[in-house]
N, C-alpha and C positions, 0 to 999 in steps of 0.2 A: 694785826687784825682786832678792830675797836672794841673796849671793855669797855662794863654798864655794869653799876654797883645795883645789886640787887635787896629791892627796899620790903621795909614791910608797910600796914596801912597809915604809917601816922610816918611817912618818910623816913623811918628812920634806917642807915646804912647797913646789911646782913653781911653780904660778902660783893667778891668782884666774880663773875665769868667774862667769856665771851658773848659778845650781843650775839651770834647765830645761837647761841647754846642760849638762850636770855628766852631768845621766839620760839627751837626747838624746842624746851621742856615747860612754857608759857609761866614764867620767871616775873613777878611784876617787876619793873625796874623805870625810872621817870623817862622824861620826852618832855622836850617846852612846846610849846604849837603858841600859835604867834599869830590874828588877825592887825594886819596892817589897815589903819584907818585914816585920810587924807584931809584937809583942811576944811574942804567943803563936806565934811561927814560920808566919803564915795569909801567901800571897803575893796579890796585890792584878794582878787583871789583867782590858782593859777591850775591850770587843765592838769592834770596827773599824764602824764609819761606811762606808753606801754606794759613799761617792764617795773612800774611803781602799781602798791592796792590802792583801787580807786579810779583805775586809767581812764583817761576819757573825759573825766568828772571832773568840775573845781570845787578846788578844798581851800582849809586852810592856806596864806603861801609862804609860811614858817611853821616846820613839824620837826623834827630831831631828835635825837637820844639824846642825852645829857651824858656824856663817858664821865670815866669812874672818875672819883674825884673830884669834879669838876661843877663850881656855885652855880644856880641857875641864873642869873645875871648872866654869866658870863659865856653860858650855854646857849642863851637866848640872845647873845649878838653874836656868838661865832653861827651859829644857824640863819639867823639874820643875813648875815654877808657872806654866808652859802650856798644860800637859795634863791637870794632873791636879789642880793647886790647892794644889801642898805648898811647905813653906816646908824646903827640907831641909841639916838642922846635922850630922847623922850619915851617913854614905856610907863605903865602899869601895869600890875598884876589882877587877874578879873577872880582864879581861882583853880583850885586843884579837883580832881577825882579823878576816880580809878578807870578808866575805858578800856573792853576786853573781848575781844571780838577772834573766831577761827576765818585763816586763809590759808589760802591751797600753799602756803609756805611756810604754815606754824602759827601758834600762838602768838598773837599782840596781846598783853596783859601789862599795859601800858599807866603808868599816872602821868597822866594829862595834869599838866602847867600851864595855865595858860595865859596869855597878855594878851595887850592891845599894844600896837608900836602906832603912836604919831607920825607920819612922815607924808611927804610930799615928790620924794623922790620918782626918780620913774627905775622901775626894776631891772634887773640884770639877771631871765632868770637860768640856771645851773640845766645835765642834762637830764633831772625830774620830771619838769613841767615843760612844756609845747606850747602856752599862751598864758598870758596875763589877763583877767580885764577890772574895770572897775565899777562896783555896782553899787546904785542909789538902794537906802535902805529897802524902798519900795520894791525894786525890783529884787531883789534876795525876798523879800516876802511872796510875793507874785509866783517867782518860781519855783518856792518850796508848798504852794498850794498845787499848781497846774502842769509841774514835773519832778518830782523828787528824784528824777535816776538821773540830771542836771548836777547834782552835788553828791560827796560822795559820803561814804558814809561815819567818816570820820567827822565831817564838817556836821551833819545832823549831831550829832549825840555833840559838838561840842553850844548849836546852836539850845539841843534841848534846857543842854543843861546850866548855861552861861545865861542865853539871850531866849530865851522863852519868851520875857515883855514886850519885848525888840520884833520878834518874829512873826511869833505865834499867837491866835488869837484865841 
């Protein structure tokens, strides 16, 4: 059973609980999110599998819990390897913000730590995603205007809070 650290608004660790308990009780815990951008400036997004939140919608390709006691960089590299098979060497921190929403299996109360990973590697998906696609910035911008349901709620949150000058007019 995966353990996560419950944190405060400053990312200070308060105590550790099983991940399921954190979701059941809506306890704030850290999650790494990463946008993968290639040398052409294209964004890699993945379509979520049916058993995941935002099912059937495109989302950030890397998103996962920081395990109890794990540092953020190690969590980023682990999640990138697990979710899209990428070996991370070039990346940067974009920012941090609390993301909270209700969903059928509980309450997500995640402290999103958002990164950009720069890679031209071909992704290798796990069972959390059913396909991937590379998008030009202009394509994401157009889809955000014409078909908001194309992207998952969490991706909308990331765009609004970290990339509004790039995607939102």
